[in-house]
N, C-alpha and C positions, 0 to 999 in steps of 0.2 A: 601819748595817745592822742587821735583828732576828736574836736567836738563832733558829736554826732549830729549837730543841728546843720553845723556847715557842710558837713559830708551829705546831708540829705539836701540840702539848699546846691551843693554842686552836683549831685545825682539828678533833680529834678531840673537845673539848665542843661546839663549835657542831654538831658531827656527832652527838652523840649527842642533842643539844637538839633538833634538825631531826627523830631519828629519833621523839622522845618527841611531838613537835608532827604528825607524820604517824602514828602509833597513834592519838592522839586524835581527829585527823579521820576517821580511817578508824570509828575507833567512833561519831563523830557522823555520820558518813555511814550507817551501820549502823542508827542508832537512828532518823534522819530517814526511811529506807527500811521499818522497821518500822510507826513511826507512819504512814508515808502508806499502808499497807497494811492498818491498824487503822481509818484513817477512810476509804477506800474500804469496808472490811465494813460501818462505821457506816454509811454514805452508802446501801448496800443496803439494808440492818435499815431505817433511816428509809422508803426506798423502797416497799418490801414491807409496811410497817405502814399509810403512809400507803393506799395501795392496798386493807388488811383495811378500814380505816375507811370510804374509801368506799362500798366493798362491804357494811358492814354498817350504813351510814346507806340504802343503795340499799334494803338487805332490810328496813329499819324502816319506812321510807316505803310499801313495797308492803305491811307487814302494817298499818298506819296505814289505807290507802284500803281493804284488806281489810273493815276492822275497822269503818272508814265507812260501806261499802256493809252489810254485816250489821247495823248499829244500822238504816240506811234500812230495808231488808227487814223487821226486826224492828218498826216504827214501820208500815208498811204492813199486815204482820199483823195486827197489833194494832188497826187501825183496822177491815179487815175482818171479825173476830172481833166487834169490838163492835157494827157493823152487823147480822152475823148472830143474835147476843143480842137486838137491839134487835126483827128481823124475828120471831124466837119469840117473844118476848114479847107480841108482837102477835099471834101466832097463838093462843097458849095464854091469853090476855084474850079473842078471840074465841069458842074453843072454851069457855071458861068462860059468857059469856054465853049463849053459845048454850045449853046445859045449864041454866041458870038460869030460862033464858025456858020 
């Protein structure tokens, strides 16, 4: 039969090791919990960033459409001005010819 003191010492050693393992597991669980919170926060930040990027692209597309419309309007205005200048030149030429005659 085993010595009771030796058995008790062995149980104490195992208990001490079990306590160390338990504390280590608790620290690991706390670290996992903290990491999970950080991952959740990171995911939320990424979602917010994606929304901001989508909104930014939407604004850029809107600005491009506005710029295209302004360019079209400027082109039409330039063409109209060209026609007016041609008419005015015709009137001036007619006036000059009628004066010269």
